[in-house]
C-alpha positions in Angstrom: 9.7 -32.2 -19.0 9.7 -30.6 -15.6 9.9 -33.0 -12.4 7.1 -32.8 -10.0 9.1 -31.0 -7.6 9.8 -28.3 -9.9 8.9 -24.5 -9.4 5.9 -23.4 -11.8 5.2 -19.6 -12.0 2.9 -17.3 -13.7 2.7 -13.9 -14.4 -0.2 -11.3 -15.8 -1.2 -8.0 -16.1 -4.8 -6.5 -17.3 -5.2 -2.4 -17.7 -7.3 -1.1 -14.5 -6.8 2.6 -16.1 -10.3 4.6 -14.9 -12.3 6.6 -17.5 -12.7 10.4 -17.5 -14.4 12.1 -14.9 -13.6 8.5 -11.9 -12.4 10.3 -8.8 -9.1 9.8 -7.9 -8.3 9.5 -4.4 -5.6 10.2 -1.7 -7.1 13.8 -0.7 -9.0 14.2 2.5 -11.5 16.9 0.9 -11.2 17.9 -2.5 -13.0 16.2 -5.6 -10.5 15.2 -8.4 -12.5 13.7 -11.2 -9.5 12.4 -13.6 -8.7 14.4 -16.7 -5.8 13.1 -18.3 -4.0 9.7 -18.0 0.3 10.2 -18.0 0.3 6.4 -17.5 -2.0 3.5 -17.1 -2.7 1.7 -14.2 -2.5 -1.9 -13.9 -3.4 -5.4 -11.9 -0.4 -7.0 -11.9 -0.8 -11.1 -10.2 2.0 -13.6 -10.0 0.9 -16.9 -8.6 3.9 -19.5 -7.8 3.4 -23.3 -7.0 6.0 -26.2 -5.7 5.4 -29.1 -4.1 1.4 -28.9 -3.6 2.1 -25.3 -2.4 0.2 -22.6 -4.4 0.6 -18.7 -3.4 -0.6 -15.4 -5.7 0.1 -12.0 -5.3 -2.0 -9.4 -6.6 -0.6 -5.9 -6.6 -2.9 -3.2 -7.9 -2.0 0.6 -8.8 -5.2 2.0 -6.9 -5.0 4.4 -3.6 -6.7 1.9 -0.8 -8.2 -1.0 -0.4 -11.5 -2.0 1.1 -11.8 -5.7 3.0 -15.3 -6.3 0.8 -13.2 -5.9 -2.4 -10.2 -8.4 -0.7 -12.8 -10.7 0.1 -14.2 -11.0 -3.4 -11.2 -11.2 -5.1 -10.2 -14.3 -2.9 -13.6 -15.7 -3.1 -13.2 -15.8 -7.2 -9.9 -17.2 -6.8 -10.9 -19.8 -4.8 -13.9 -20.9 -6.5 -12.6 -20.2 -10.2 -8.9 -21.0 -10.1 -8.4 -23.4 -7.1 -6.4 -21.0 -4.8 -6.6 -21.2 -1.2 -8.1 -18.0 -0.1 -5.1 -17.3 3.0 -2.6 -17.9 -0.2 -3.9 -14.8 -2.4 -2.1 -11.4 -0.7 -4.2 -8.4 -2.2 -2.1 -5.2 -1.8 -2.6 -1.7 -3.1 0.7 0.1 -4.3 -0.9 3.7 -2.6 -0.5 5.8 -5.6 -2.2 8.9 -5.0 -2.4 9.6 -8.6 -5.6 6.7 -8.8 -9.1 5.7 -7.4 -9.6 3.3 -4.4 -11.6 0.2 -4.3 -14.4 0.4 -1.6 -15.3 3.1 1.2 -12.3 3.9 2.9 -12.6 7.7 4.3 -15.7 7.0 6.2 -17.4 4.3 7.8 -19.7 2.2 6.4 -22.5 2.9 9.0 -21.5 6.7 8.3 -25.1 8.2 6.8 -24.5 9.7 2.7 -27.3 9.4 0.8 -26.8 12.0 -2.2 -24.7 9.7 -4.9 -23.2 13.2 -6.2 -20.8 12.8 -3.1 -20.2 9.1 -2.7 -16.7 10.0 -3.4 -15.9 11.8 -0.1 -15.7 7.7 0.8 -12.7 7.4 -1.2 -14.1 5.5 -4.0 -17.1 5.3 -6.4 -19.3 2.2 -6.7 -19.0 1.9 -10.5 -15.0 1.7 -10.9 -14.7 -0.8 -7.5 -16.8 -2.9 -9.1 -15.1 -3.4 -12.6 -11.7 -3.0 -11.6 -12.9 -6.0 -9.0 -13.8 -8.0 -11.8 -10.3 -6.9 -13.7 -8.5 -7.9 -10.7 -9.8 -11.4 -10.5 -9.0 -11.3 -14.8 -5.4 -10.9 -13.8 -4.9 -13.8 -11.4 -6.4 -16.4 -13.7 -4.0 -15.3 -16.8 -1.3 -15.5 -14.3 -3.2 -19.0 -13.3 -3.3 -20.2 -17.5 0.4 -19.2 -17.3 2.2 -21.4 -14.9 5.4 -23.1 -16.5 8.7 -23.9 -15.4 11.0 -21.2 -13.3 13.8 -21.0 -11.3 14.3 -18.3 -8.3 16.5 -16.4 -7.3 16.9 -13.4 -4.3 18.7 -10.2 -4.0 18.8 -7.1 -2.6 20.7 -3.7 -2.5 20.3 -0.4 -1.3 19.1 2.9 -2.5 19.2 5.7 0.1 18.7 8.7 -2.5 14.9 8.7 -2.7 12.9 8.1 0.5 12.8 10.5 3.4 11.2 10.6 6.8 8.5 13.0 6.6 7.9 13.8 9.8 10.1 16.9 10.7 9.7 17.9 14.5 10.3 21.6 14.6 11.7 24.0 17.3 8.7 24.4 18.4 8.0 21.0 19.7 5.1 20.0 17.1 5.4 18.1 14.1 5.2 18.9 10.4 5.4 17.1 6.8 8.1 19.3 4.9 8.6 18.7 1.5 6.7 20.8 -1.3 5.9 23.2 1.7 7.9 24.2 4.6 6.4 24.3 7.8 7.0 28.5 8.1 8.3 31.3 6.9 12.0 30.6 7.6 11.5 27.4 5.7 13.6 24.2 7.2 15.8 26.2 9.4 13.2 25.8 11.9 13.2 22.1 11.4 15.0 20.5 14.8 15.4 17.1 13.4 13.5 14.6 11.5 11.8 11.7 14.1 12.9 8.1 12.4 14.4 6.4 10.1 14.2 5.0 6.7 14.2 1.8 5.1 16.7 1.7 2.0 16.5 -1.7 1.2 15.6 -2.4 -2.6 14.4 -6.4 -2.2 13.9 -8.2 -5.3 12.7 -11.6 -6.3 13.1 -12.9 -9.6 11.8 -15.7 -12.0 13.5 -17.2 -14.7 12.3 -19.4 -17.8 14.6 -22.4 -18.9 15.2 -20.0 -21.7 17.2 -17.7 -19.5 14.2 -15.2 -20.3 13.0 -13.3 -17.1 9.2 -14.3 -16.6 9.0 -11.9 -13.9 9.9 -9.7 -11.0 8.9 -8.6 -7.6 10.9 -5.2 -6.5 10.1 -3.9 -3.2 10.3 -0.7 -1.7 9.2 1.9 0.6 7.8 5.2 0.1 4.7 7.4 -0.5 3.9 7.1 -4.1 2.8 11.0 -4.2 5.0 12.4 -6.6 2.1 13.3 -9.1 -0.4 14.2 -6.5 -2.4 16.4 -6.2 -2.7 17.0 -9.7 -6.2 15.6 -11.7 -4.7 12.9 -13.7 -3.8 9.2 -14.0 -0.8 8.0 -12.8 0.8 4.5 -10.7 3.4 6.8 -9.6 6.9 5.6 -8.7 5.9 2.2 -8.5 4.6 2.0 -12.3 7.7 3.6 -13.2 9.7 1.1 -11.9 7.5 -1.7 -13.5 7.4 0.2 -17.0 11.5 0.7 -16.7 11.9 -3.4 -16.0 9.8 -4.4 -18.8 11.3 -2.0 -21.1 14.7 -3.5 -20.3 13.5 -7.4 -20.3 11.0 -7.7 -22.8 7.0 -7.8 -23.1 7.5 -11.4 -21.8 8.8 -10.0 -18.6 5.8 -8.7 -15.7 7.5 -7.2 -13.0 5.5 -6.4 -9.6 6.4 -3.3 -7.6 5.3 -3.8 -3.8 5.3 -0.8 -1.2 6.8 -1.3 1.6 6.1 0.3 5.7 6.0 3.8 4.5 2.9 5.2 6.7 6.0 8.2 7.6 7.8 8.1 4.9 7.6 10.6 1.3 10.1 11.1 -1.9 10.3 14.5 -0.9 13.7 15.9 1.1 13.2 18.3 3.7 16.2 20.2 3.1 16.3 20.9 0.1 13.5 23.4 -1.3 15.0 23.3 -5.1 14.0 19.5 -4.8 12.2 19.0 -8.6 9.8 15.8 -8.6 9.9 13.6 -10.9 8.4 9.9 -10.8 10.2 8.8 -13.9 13.2 9.5 -12.5 12.6 7.6 -9.5 11.5 4.4 -10.8 14.6 4.6 -13.2 17.2 4.9 -10.4 15.2 1.8 -8.8 15.1 -0.2 -11.7 18.8 0.6 -12.3 19.2 -0.9 -8.7 17.1 -3.7 -9.4 19.3 -4.7 -12.1 22.5 -4.3 -10.0 21.0 -7.1 -7.6 20.0 -9.3 -10.4 23.5 -9.6 -11.8 24.0 -10.9 -8.3 21.4 -14.0 -8.2 21.3 -17.8 -7.9 18.6 -19.8 -9.3 17.2 -22.9 -7.8 13.9 -24.5 -9.8 12.7 -25.8 -6.3 11.4 -24.1 -3.3 9.0 -24.4 -0.2 6.0 -22.5 -1.4 4.0 -21.8 2.0 1.6 -19.4 3.8 0.3 -18.2 7.2 -2.1 -16.1 8.4 -2.3 -14.5 11.8 -5.8 -12.7 13.1 -5.2 -9.9 15.9 -7.5 -8.1 17.7 -6.2 -4.5 17.6 -8.2 -1.9 19.9 -9.6 0.9 18.8 -8.7 4.6 20.5 -11.5 5.9 22.4 -12.4 9.3 20.7 -11.5 12.3 23.6 -14.8 13.9 24.4 -14.3 17.4 23.5 -13.4 16.2 19.9 -16.3 13.7 19.6 -18.4 16.7 20.8 -16.7 19.5 18.3 -17.7 16.7 15.4 -21.6 15.6 16.3 -22.0 19.9 16.5 -20.8 20.3 13.3 -22.8 17.0 11.9 -25.7 18.4 13.8 -25.8 21.6 11.9 -24.6 20.1 8.7 -25.1 16.6 8.7 -25.0 15.8 5.0 -21.8 16.9 2.9 -21.7 20.1 0.8 -19.6 21.8 -2.1 -17.7 24.5 -0.5 -16.8 26.2 -3.6 -18.9 27.4 -6.9 -16.7 24.9 -9.1 -17.4 22.0 -7.2 -13.9 20.9 -6.2 -13.8 20.3 -2.3 -16.5 20.1 0.8 -15.6 21.8 3.7 -12.5 20.6 5.9 -14.2 20.8 8.9 -17.2 19.0 7.9 -14.5 16.4 6.7 -12.4 16.1 9.7 -15.5 16.0 11.8 -17.1 13.3 9.6 -13.7 11.3 10.0 -13.9 11.5 13.7 -17.9 10.4 13.8 -16.8 7.3 11.7 -14.0 6.4 14.8 -16.6 6.6 17.3 -19.5 4.5 14.8 -16.8 1.8 14.2 -16.0 2.1 18.4 -19.9 1.0 18.8 -20.0 -2.1 16.7 -16.7 -3.4 18.5 -14.2 -2.1 20.4 -11.6 -4.0 18.7 -10.5 -4.4 15.0 -9.9 -7.8 13.4 -6.3 -7.0 11.5 -4.6 -9.9 9.3 -1.0 -10.3 9.3 0.2 -13.0 6.0 3.1 -14.1 5.5 4.2 -15.8 2.0 6.9 -17.5 1.7 8.9 -18.7 -1.8 11.7 -20.4 -1.2 13.8 -18.5 1.3 12.4 -15.1 0.8 9.1 -14.2 2.6 6.5 -11.3 1.8 4.8 -10.0 5.1 1.5 -8.4 4.1 0.3 -5.8 6.9 -3.2 -3.9 6.6 -2.6 0.0 6.8 0.1 2.2 6.4 2.4 0.9 9.3 5.3 3.5 10.5 8.9 2.4 9.0 10.1 1.4 12.0 7.8 -1.4 12.5 8.7 -3.0 9.1 12.5 -2.7 10.0 12.0 -4.5 13.1 9.9 -7.0 11.3 13.0 -7.5 8.8 15.4 -7.7 11.6 13.9 -10.5 13.3 13.1 -12.3 10.8 14.4 -15.7 10.1 14.0 -15.7 6.0 16.9 -14.8 3.8 15.0 -12.0 2.3 11.8 -10.2 3.6 9.4 -8.0 1.7 7.0 -6.1 3.6 3.7 -5.1 1.5 1.8 -2.3 3.0 -2.0 -1.8 2.6 -2.7 -5.5 2.1 -6.8 -7.1 2.8 -8.3 -4.0 4.2 -7.4 -0.4 5.1 -7.3 0.0 8.8 -5.2 3.4 8.5 -1.8 4.4 9.7 0.0 2.3 12.4 2.5 4.4 14.1 4.9 4.5 16.9 3.8 5.1 20.2 6.6 7.7 20.5 5.3 9.5 17.2 1.5 9.0 18.7 2.6 11.5 21.9 4.3 14.1 19.5 0.9 14.6 17.1 0.4 15.1 13.5 -1.5 14.2 10.4 -0.6 10.1 11.0 -1.7 10.3 14.6 -4.4 12.5 15.1 -8.2 10.6 15.8 -9.2 10.3 12.4 -11.0 7.4 10.4 -7.6 7.0 9.1 -5.7 7.2 12.8 -7.7 5.1 15.1 -5.5 2.4 16.5 -4.1 2.8 20.3 -0.6 3.6 20.9 0.6 -0.1 21.2 -0.7 -1.4 18.1 2.3 -1.0 16.0 4.4 -3.5 18.4 1.4 -5.8 18.3 1.7 -6.3 14.9 5.4 -6.5 14.7 5.4 -9.0 17.6 2.8 -11.6 15.2 4.7 -10.9 12.0 7.7 -11.6 13.5 6.0 -15.0 15.3 4.7 -16.0 11.6 7.9 -16.0 10.3 9.4 -18.1 12.8 6.4 -20.7 12.6 6.5 -20.6 8.7 10.3 -20.7 8.7 11.1 -22.9 11.3 
């Protein structure tokens, strides 16, 4: 019989694989109806409880996540399962070979009446509704599965799989190296790589009294874009990691992959034109790393379980007048999207960019600030920090270095999609992640503010 202070943990996974024809997110102007399933998608849930504290992590094999979906999941978790809304972390692994949940590519106020083009918002309502309910079901199953467990935490390092994707060229511009080299001379045009990576593989493991594993949380930071842009469904490396760990530890173990601060991190080596993409190989390598870490763990059946949320007002950037005029002119001439080809695979790129720029202006008209949620969960000496959007890796590293927790996991793309959160230095150099778009709309100091609030929340929660 477990004592009153014993830790309880429950895990569950529910299939959220979309039907044929569902739009796969991750592109700006391309329509990718799903044609094949390479691997299924899952909603994976973990619920942990000890001495009155109770938290939940829900990891979804989807590209992006809108705030109304998170609100609906949290409300249902509170009403049906007694979880405090702020204790539920909803995380999108950001695989680019899956649908998104909710409108993420255009502002809700952007007029879009033709249902044929609903996909340009980044998501389709039918899948969003269905997958959201399935995600809630996963939380319920994890709650039903609560049982005594011991927790252990550790880490290892993997520096061979992820690369900073912002290459500063000899002409001073920034390019994203990898599949397509930045010019006819290839990588010789690259002067240097702008920033670091985060090589840590963080591990949080839950063991039953039988010594079998109930669940493993494994964290790494890298864009899941191996399979993209094929019209196939895949959870990419996060799903491959989970599958590899489950194959090692049996059906009773539910692994959960957490993707870290990877706004500027890709799996494409910038100086290897012969690189062959393989998300399964990446998952297997990370699983082997996790296995080595598991051998070092010490376990405890008691742990402080707690949570803290800070809401921060981040300013939206002003759209440059010339950019807004350019976007308005295009939208005046073509208010609604049209197909750019006879095969109906894309809309005009300039229309999509104009709609994205104008969406930032629509958002600013409602409010010049965005309410940003920093969420921290505590499980023993481990912290899981939830950060909406795609913060650059520099921010995640700063948070980890300042954290008083023994182990700190960063989970990006939580709660709501707010776009990239680059460094101020990157903002000055330009590039895909910083040009004013709906996916890049915050002021240059936003990352600094997020880091400050996250480290403050960690200090408060860990004392």
